[in-house]
C-alpha positions as CSV (number, residue, x, y, z in Angstrom):
1,M,98.7,114.5,66.8
2,D,98.8,115.5,70.4
3,R,98.6,119.0,71.7
4,K,98.3,120.9,75.0
5,R,94.7,121.8,75.9
6,P,93.0,122.7,79.1
7,E,90.1,120.4,80.2
8,A,86.7,121.7,81.1
9,D,87.2,121.1,84.9
10,S,90.4,123.2,84.7
11,K,92.8,120.2,85.5
12,E,96.1,120.7,83.8
13,V,96.3,118.4,80.8
14,T,99.9,117.5,79.8
15,L,99.1,115.6,76.6
16,Y,96.0,115.5,74.4
17,G,95.2,113.4,71.4
18,E,92.5,111.9,69.3
19,F,92.9,108.2,68.4
20,S,91.0,105.1,67.6
21,P,90.8,102.2,70.1
22,N,92.7,99.2,68.7
23,N,89.6,97.0,69.1
24,N,87.3,99.4,67.2
25,L,88.8,101.5,64.5
26,K,85.4,103.1,63.6
27,V,85.3,105.0,67.0
28,R,87.3,108.0,67.8
29,C,88.4,108.9,71.4
30,V,89.9,112.0,73.0
31,V,92.8,110.9,75.3
32,N,93.9,113.3,78.0
33,L,97.0,112.7,80.1
34,T,97.3,114.7,83.3
35,E,99.9,114.3,86.1
36,R,97.5,112.0,87.9
37,E,95.0,110.6,85.5
38,F,94.6,108.8,82.1
39,I,91.2,110.1,80.8
40,V,89.5,108.6,77.7
41,Q,86.4,110.3,76.3
42,R,84.6,108.7,73.3
43,L,83.4,111.1,70.7
44,T,79.8,110.2,70.8
45,S,76.4,111.8,71.5
46,A,75.9,109.7,74.6
47,P,76.0,111.5,78.0
48,A,79.6,112.2,79.1
49,R,79.4,110.1,82.3
50,R,78.6,107.0,80.0
51,S,81.4,107.6,77.5
52,K,84.2,108.7,79.9
53,V,86.8,106.5,81.5
54,V,89.1,108.0,84.2
55,L,92.0,105.8,85.4
56,S,94.4,106.8,88.1
57,L,98.2,106.6,87.2
58,R,98.7,105.1,90.6
59,D,97.0,102.0,89.3
60,C,99.1,101.8,86.2
61,V,101.8,99.1,86.0
62,G,103.2,99.8,82.5
63,C,102.8,101.2,79.0
64,R,104.4,100.2,75.7
65,A,104.6,101.3,72.1
66,Y,104.8,99.0,69.2
67,Q,104.0,98.3,65.5
68,K,102.5,95.3,64.0
69,E,104.3,92.9,61.8
70,D,102.3,94.0,58.7
71,K,104.7,96.3,56.9
72,A,101.9,97.7,54.8
73,D,100.3,99.3,57.9
74,P,102.0,102.6,58.8
75,A,100.2,102.9,62.1
76,A,101.7,102.6,65.5
77,Y,100.1,101.6,68.8
78,F,100.5,102.4,72.5
79,A,99.0,100.2,75.3
80,A,98.6,101.2,78.9
81,Y,97.9,98.6,81.6
82,F,96.1,99.4,84.8
83,Y,94.9,97.4,87.8
84,P,92.2,99.6,89.5
85,L,90.2,98.5,92.5
86,K,86.7,97.5,91.3
87,C,83.7,95.7,92.7
88,R,83.1,92.2,91.5
89,R,79.8,91.7,89.6
90,V,78.7,88.9,91.9
91,S,79.7,90.4,95.1
92,S,80.5,93.7,96.9
93,R,84.1,92.8,97.5
94,V,86.6,95.2,96.0
95,S,89.7,93.8,94.2
96,R,92.2,94.7,91.6
97,Q,91.2,93.9,88.0
98,R,93.1,94.3,84.8
99,V,92.2,97.2,82.4
100,E,93.9,97.6,79.1
101,Q,93.7,100.8,77.0
102,C,95.2,100.5,73.6
103,F,95.1,103.1,70.8
104,R,96.1,103.3,67.1
105,L,98.1,106.2,65.9
106,S,97.9,106.7,62.1
107,A,97.9,110.5,61.5
108,L,101.2,110.3,59.6
109,Q,102.3,108.4,56.5
110,D,105.7,107.7,57.8
111,P,105.6,104.6,60.0
112,R,108.7,105.8,61.9
113,A,107.1,109.0,62.8
114,N,103.9,107.3,64.1
115,L,106.1,105.0,66.2
116,E,108.0,107.9,67.7
117,E,104.6,109.5,68.6
118,A,103.4,106.4,70.2
119,E,106.7,106.0,72.1
120,K,106.3,109.6,73.4
121,W,102.9,108.7,74.8
122,A,104.1,105.5,76.4
123,R,107.1,107.2,77.9
124,A,104.9,110.0,79.3
125,V,102.5,107.5,80.9
126,R,105.4,105.6,82.5
127,E,107.1,108.7,83.8
128,R,103.9,110.2,85.4
129,S,102.9,106.9,86.8
130,A,106.3,106.6,88.4
131,R,105.9,110.1,89.9
132,Q,102.6,108.9,91.6
133,Q,104.6,106.5,93.6
134,Q,105.1,107.6,97.2
135,P,107.5,105.1,98.7
136,G,108.0,107.0,102.0
137,D,111.0,105.4,103.6
138,G,111.3,103.0,100.7
139,V,113.1,103.2,97.3
140,L,112.0,102.2,93.8
141,L,113.8,99.5,91.9
142,S,115.6,100.6,88.8
143,C,113.6,100.3,85.6
144,P,113.7,98.0,83.7
145,C,114.3,95.6,86.5
146,R,115.3,91.9,86.5
147,M,113.7,89.5,88.7
148,L,114.2,85.8,89.5
149,L,110.9,84.0,90.4
150,L,111.4,80.9,92.5
151,V,108.1,78.9,92.2
152,N,107.1,75.8,94.2
153,P,104.9,73.7,92.0
154,Q,103.8,71.6,94.9
155,S,102.6,74.4,97.3
156,G,99.0,74.8,98.2
157,K,96.7,72.9,95.9
158,G,99.6,72.4,93.5
159,Q,98.4,75.2,91.1
160,A,101.3,77.7,91.5
161,L,102.7,77.1,88.0
162,T,99.2,77.4,86.5
163,L,98.6,80.7,88.4
164,Y,102.1,81.9,87.3
165,N,101.2,81.4,83.6
166,S,97.6,82.8,83.9
167,Q,98.1,85.7,86.2
168,I,101.7,86.6,87.0
169,K,103.5,86.2,83.7
170,P,101.1,88.5,81.8
171,M,101.2,91.1,84.6
172,L,105.0,91.2,84.6
173,N,105.0,91.5,80.8
174,D,102.5,94.4,81.1
175,A,105.0,96.0,83.5
176,G,108.0,95.4,81.2
177,I,109.7,93.4,83.9
178,R,112.3,91.0,82.6
179,H,112.2,87.8,84.7
180,T,113.3,84.2,84.9
181,M,111.1,81.6,86.4
182,L,112.8,78.7,88.3
183,P,110.5,75.9,89.6
184,T,111.9,74.3,92.8
185,E,112.4,70.6,92.7
186,H,112.8,69.5,96.3
187,Q,112.9,70.7,99.9
188,N,115.7,73.2,100.5
189,H,116.3,73.6,96.7
190,A,115.8,77.4,97.0
191,R,118.1,77.6,100.1
192,E,120.8,75.7,98.4
193,F,120.4,77.8,95.2
194,V,120.5,81.3,96.8
195,K,123.6,80.2,98.9
196,G,125.7,79.8,95.8
197,A,123.9,82.0,93.2
198,D,125.5,85.1,91.5
199,L,122.9,87.6,92.9
200,S,124.2,90.4,90.6
201,Q,122.1,88.8,87.8
202,W,118.8,90.0,89.3
203,D,117.4,93.2,91.0
204,A,115.1,91.1,93.2
205,L,114.3,87.5,94.2
206,V,110.5,86.8,94.2
207,I,109.0,83.7,95.8
208,M,105.7,82.3,94.6
209,S,104.7,79.7,97.1
210,G,103.6,79.5,100.8
211,D,105.6,81.0,103.5
212,G,108.0,78.0,103.7
213,L,110.0,78.9,100.5
214,L,110.7,82.5,101.7
215,Y,112.0,80.9,104.9
216,E,114.4,78.9,102.8
217,V,115.6,81.9,100.9
218,I,116.1,84.2,103.8
219,N,118.2,81.6,105.7
220,G,120.1,80.7,102.6
221,L,121.1,84.4,102.1
222,L,122.2,84.7,105.7
223,E,124.4,81.6,105.3
224,R,126.5,83.2,102.6
225,S,129.9,84.6,103.3
226,D,128.7,88.0,101.8
227,W,125.5,87.9,104.0
228,E,125.5,91.6,104.8
229,E,125.2,92.4,101.1
230,A,123.1,89.4,100.1
231,I,120.3,90.0,102.7
232,R,119.8,93.5,101.3
233,T,118.7,91.9,98.0
234,P,115.0,93.0,97.5
235,L,112.6,90.1,98.1
236,G,109.1,89.8,96.7
237,I,106.2,87.5,97.8
238,L,103.4,86.1,95.6
239,P,100.8,83.8,97.4
240,G,100.9,80.3,96.0
241,G,100.5,78.2,99.1
242,S,97.9,77.5,101.7
243,G,99.0,79.9,104.5
244,N,100.2,82.9,102.6
245,A,100.6,84.9,105.7
246,L,103.2,87.4,104.6
247,A,101.5,88.0,101.3
248,A,98.3,88.9,103.3
249,S,100.5,91.1,105.5
250,I,102.0,92.9,102.5
251,H,98.5,93.4,101.1
252,H,97.2,94.7,104.5
253,Y,100.1,97.3,104.7
254,S,99.1,98.7,101.4
255,G,95.8,99.9,103.0
256,A,93.5,97.9,100.8
257,S,90.5,95.9,102.0
258,P,90.9,92.2,102.7
259,V,91.0,89.8,99.6
260,F,91.7,86.1,99.4
261,G,92.7,83.6,96.8
262,E,93.5,84.8,93.4
263,D,92.4,88.4,94.3
264,L,95.2,88.3,96.9
265,L,97.7,87.1,94.2
266,V,96.7,89.9,91.8
267,S,97.1,92.5,94.6
268,C,100.6,91.2,95.5
269,G,101.4,91.0,91.8
270,F,100.4,94.7,91.4
271,L,102.6,95.7,94.3
272,L,105.5,93.6,92.8
273,C,105.1,95.6,89.5
274,R,105.1,98.9,91.3
275,A,108.5,97.8,92.8
276,A,108.7,99.9,95.9
277,V,111.2,98.4,98.3
278,F,111.0,98.8,102.1
279,P,113.1,97.5,105.1
280,M,111.7,94.4,106.8
281,D,112.4,93.1,110.3
282,L,113.9,89.6,110.8
283,V,113.9,87.8,114.1
284,S,116.8,85.4,115.0
285,V,115.9,82.4,117.0
286,H,118.6,80.7,119.1
287,L,118.0,76.9,119.9
288,S,119.5,75.1,122.8
289,S,121.7,73.0,120.4
290,G,123.4,76.3,119.3
291,Q,121.7,76.3,115.9
292,R,120.5,79.7,114.9
293,L,117.6,80.4,112.5
294,F,116.1,83.6,111.0
295,S,112.4,84.2,110.9
296,F,110.2,86.8,109.0
297,L,106.9,85.8,110.3
298,S,106.2,83.9,113.5
299,L,107.4,81.6,116.3
300,A,104.7,79.3,117.7
301,W,104.4,76.7,120.5
302,G,101.3,74.8,121.5
303,F,98.0,75.0,119.8
304,V,99.0,77.2,116.8
305,A,102.1,75.0,116.1
306,D,100.1,71.8,116.6
307,V,97.5,73.0,114.1
308,D,100.1,74.1,111.6
309,V,101.9,70.7,111.6
310,E,98.9,68.4,111.9
311,S,96.9,70.2,109.2
312,E,99.5,69.2,106.6
313,K,97.3,66.1,105.9
314,Y,94.5,68.5,104.7
315,R,96.8,70.5,102.3
316,H,94.5,69.6,99.4
317,F,91.9,71.9,101.0
318,G,94.1,75.0,100.4
319,S,93.7,77.6,103.0
320,A,90.8,75.8,104.6
321,R,93.3,73.3,105.9
322,F,93.8,75.5,108.9
323,T,90.1,75.8,109.7
324,V,89.8,72.0,109.6
325,G,93.0,71.5,111.7
326,T,91.7,74.1,114.3
327,L,88.4,72.2,114.8
328,V,90.2,68.9,115.1
329,R,92.6,70.2,117.7
330,L,89.9,71.9,119.7
331,A,88.2,68.6,120.1
332,S,91.2,67.4,122.0
333,L,92.8,70.5,123.6
334,R,96.4,70.1,124.9
335,I,98.1,71.8,127.8
336,Y,101.8,72.6,127.9
337,R,103.9,73.4,131.0
338,G,106.6,76.0,130.6
339,R,108.3,79.3,131.5
340,L,108.3,82.5,129.5
341,A,110.2,85.8,129.8
342,Y,110.4,88.8,127.5
343,L,112.1,92.2,127.1
344,P,109.4,94.8,126.7
345,A,109.5,97.0,123.5
346,G,110.0,100.2,125.7
347,S,113.0,98.8,127.4
348,S,116.2,101.0,127.1
349,T,118.4,97.9,127.1
350,V,120.8,97.9,124.1
351,L,120.8,94.6,122.3
352,H,123.1,95.6,119.5
353,R,126.3,97.7,119.6
354,G,127.8,99.0,116.4
355,A,128.0,96.9,113.3
356,P,126.2,93.5,113.2
357,L,128.4,90.6,114.2
358,P,128.5,87.2,112.7
359,V,126.8,84.2,114.2
360,Q,130.1,82.4,115.1
361,S,131.0,85.3,117.3
362,C,130.7,84.0,121.0
363,P,130.1,86.3,123.9
364,S,132.5,85.8,126.8
365,R,132.6,87.5,130.2
366,N,135.7,89.1,131.6
367,S,136.7,89.6,135.3
368,N,134.2,92.5,135.8
369,N,131.3,90.5,134.3
370,S,131.0,92.7,131.2
371,V,130.5,91.3,127.8
372,T,133.3,91.0,125.2
373,L,132.6,89.9,121.6
374,R,134.9,87.9,119.4
375,R,134.5,88.4,115.7
376,T,135.1,85.7,113.1
377,E,134.6,85.7,109.4
378,G,131.2,85.0,107.7
379,G,127.7,84.4,109.1
380,P,124.7,86.5,110.0
381,P,124.5,89.3,112.7
382,D,125.1,88.4,116.4
383,S,123.6,90.0,119.6
384,L,124.2,90.6,123.2
385,L,121.5,88.3,124.5
386,P,122.7,86.2,127.4
387,P,123.2,82.5,126.7
388,L,120.2,80.3,127.4
389,D,121.8,78.8,130.4
390,Q,122.5,82.2,132.1
391,P,120.0,84.4,134.1
392,L,118.2,87.2,132.4
393,P,118.8,90.9,133.2
394,D,116.5,92.7,135.7
395,D,114.6,94.6,133.0
396,W,113.2,91.4,131.5
397,V,109.6,90.4,132.5
398,A,109.4,86.8,133.7
399,V,106.1,85.0,133.5
400,R,105.7,82.5,136.3
401,E,105.9,78.8,135.5
402,Q,102.4,77.6,134.5
403,D,100.3,75.8,132.0
404,F,99.8,77.2,128.6
405,V,97.5,76.5,125.7
406,L,99.7,78.5,123.2
407,M,102.5,80.9,122.8
408,L,102.6,82.8,119.5
409,A,105.3,85.5,118.6
410,M,104.3,87.6,115.4
411,H,106.5,89.8,113.4
412,Q,104.0,90.6,110.8
413,S,100.2,91.4,110.8
414,H,98.8,88.1,109.5
415,L,99.0,84.5,110.7
416,A,97.1,83.3,107.6
417,E,95.2,84.9,104.7
418,D,92.2,85.2,107.0
419,L,93.8,85.7,110.4
420,L,94.8,89.2,111.4
421,A,96.8,88.3,114.4
422,A,98.7,91.5,115.0
423,P,96.6,94.4,113.6
424,D,99.0,97.2,114.4
425,A,102.1,95.4,113.2
426,S,104.3,96.9,110.5
427,L,106.9,95.7,108.2
428,S,109.9,97.3,110.1
429,D,109.3,98.6,113.6
430,G,111.6,96.3,115.6
431,V,108.6,94.9,117.6
432,I,107.6,91.2,118.2
433,H,103.9,90.8,119.1
434,L,103.9,88.2,121.8
435,F,100.6,86.4,122.6
436,Y,100.0,83.6,125.1
437,V,97.0,81.9,126.3
438,T,97.0,80.2,129.7
439,A,95.2,77.0,130.7
440,G,91.6,77.2,131.9
441,I,90.2,78.7,128.7
442,S,87.2,76.8,127.4
443,R,87.0,75.3,123.8
444,A,84.2,77.7,123.0
445,A,86.2,80.7,124.3
446,L,89.3,79.7,122.3
447,L,87.2,79.2,119.1
448,R,85.6,82.7,119.7
449,L,89.2,84.1,120.0
450,F,90.2,82.7,116.6
451,R,86.9,83.8,115.0
452,A,87.6,87.4,116.3
453,M,91.1,87.1,114.8
454,E,89.6,86.8,111.3
455,K,88.7,90.6,111.7
456,G,91.5,91.5,114.0
457,T,89.2,92.2,116.9
458,H,90.5,89.6,119.3
459,L,92.5,92.0,121.4
460,A,89.4,94.0,122.2
461,A,87.4,90.9,123.2
462,P,87.1,90.1,127.0
463,C,89.4,87.1,127.5
464,Q,91.2,86.8,130.8
465,H,93.3,84.0,129.5
466,L,94.9,86.0,126.6
467,V,98.0,88.2,127.2
468,H,99.5,90.4,124.5
469,A,102.8,92.2,124.8
470,K,105.0,94.2,122.4
471,V,108.5,92.9,123.0
472,R,112.0,93.1,121.5
473,A,113.2,89.7,122.7
474,L,111.9,86.7,124.4
475,R,112.9,83.4,126.0
476,L,110.8,80.2,126.1
477,E,111.5,77.2,128.2
478,P,109.0,74.3,127.5
479,L,108.8,71.9,130.5
480,S,106.4,69.4,129.0
481,P,108.4,66.5,127.6
482,K,106.6,66.4,124.2
483,G,105.5,69.2,122.0
484,V,106.0,71.1,118.7
485,I,107.7,74.4,118.1
486,T,107.6,76.1,114.6
487,V,109.4,79.0,113.1
488,D,107.5,80.4,110.0
489,G,105.5,77.2,110.0
490,E,108.6,75.0,109.9
491,V,109.2,72.4,112.7
492,V,112.4,73.2,114.7
493,E,114.2,71.5,117.6
494,Y,111.9,71.1,120.7
495,G,113.4,72.7,123.8
496,P,114.5,76.0,125.3
497,L,115.0,79.0,122.9
498,Q,115.2,82.7,122.7
499,A,114.5,85.2,120.0
500,E,115.2,88.8,119.2
501,A,114.2,91.3,116.6
502,H,116.7,92.8,114.0
503,R,115.0,96.0,112.7
504,G,115.1,96.4,109.0
505,L,117.6,93.7,108.3
506,A,115.9,92.5,105.1
507,R,114.3,94.3,102.2
508,M,110.8,93.6,100.9
509,I,108.9,94.8,97.9
510,S,105.7,96.2,99.5
511,G,103.1,98.9,99.2
């Protein structure tokens, strides 16, 4: 039976009990549950520090009570699941690792009474764990929540389904999250699906893939007639591809030390189970053909875009494809002619007035040259950016026509798992981090720049060819006849374009 009892270190104990661990019924343990910690003390003659386990409720993803199918056993059980940060045995790297604490309750002869006691403990653990969440400007998903997982079986090394079954499915079950897994079957499958799906069936859409699948989902949501409501559907990201830039960014925002591979997957899975939802910026990209796309990650021209596209042939290397692609492209460095302009983040220019307007809305100019907006039905939010064929306002900064090695616009912190491109970026600040590198940089200096980016120290490194600016909008006019432009790693129409940030337009499960 549990009872209130003060602990020796004077911390308030809200529940106290003596139980046997499920895996060793010959041992007795004292279990103390405070507002912040789950404390297990084995009743043994060994020193306390050797027999005591203290787990933070911030690391708890779930707790459940149950009885075994054996009707002759009146005992009940409760199991709590934690993912604390721990050092790996073979390295000093800290990562989240699963810890299960399961106890047998058999003090009473009545099976129902034992189950009620176990359920009281499980409920108390869940409630106190939820109170340890500090979502700040975010909100917590309702519990129990329903998630749809869109999994790309072909992403990365083709192991997404295996990782789902071995890592994510058990974690979601621990957290009591009901979910449906849908493997994508072809390119744009996810985009087509979310355009016509009844989104009320789920509390969140979760993507397990590289960044390309989320790009499909976001643009599919914004192509719906009910886009304003659809784009507020909480989204989640689980790294299953080779780039995994947004997943690395989400992990970075949680304040944890860098991790890679399956450790990054577990970290993002843990944040998914904690289910705190925050606003996320999107950037709309206007192409010269009139097409409009929405980006959550990056816009690239030149070196970065070339590496992204050309490294596809090395996909079987996983995240190492980008390292190989970088070395190959460095051996034959390309130069691109172009013009660039941007609206600084500190500008007082108002890009948006009132409610967002649909993409079909067209700005027209009346006799006094002011802008009038025509509203039509459906489509994503519009803006007051001038058309590509019209001059820019005076408060824009124009970069003179010159030769570039690359232009990169980042909306999140990471360009890849191991590339911290914009160290002070955040999920929703309305800022685009614009980088460009001008011609004249040596191959060795460019390589040093990307090596420094692995730790996010490239902005402090002395490099006269690198320029960084925080902007709200930009315009790019490539003048070289051939080249590659990518949006979130996807190749788009080559030619003039402009982009602008929409602060907090989407919702993302983050930490």
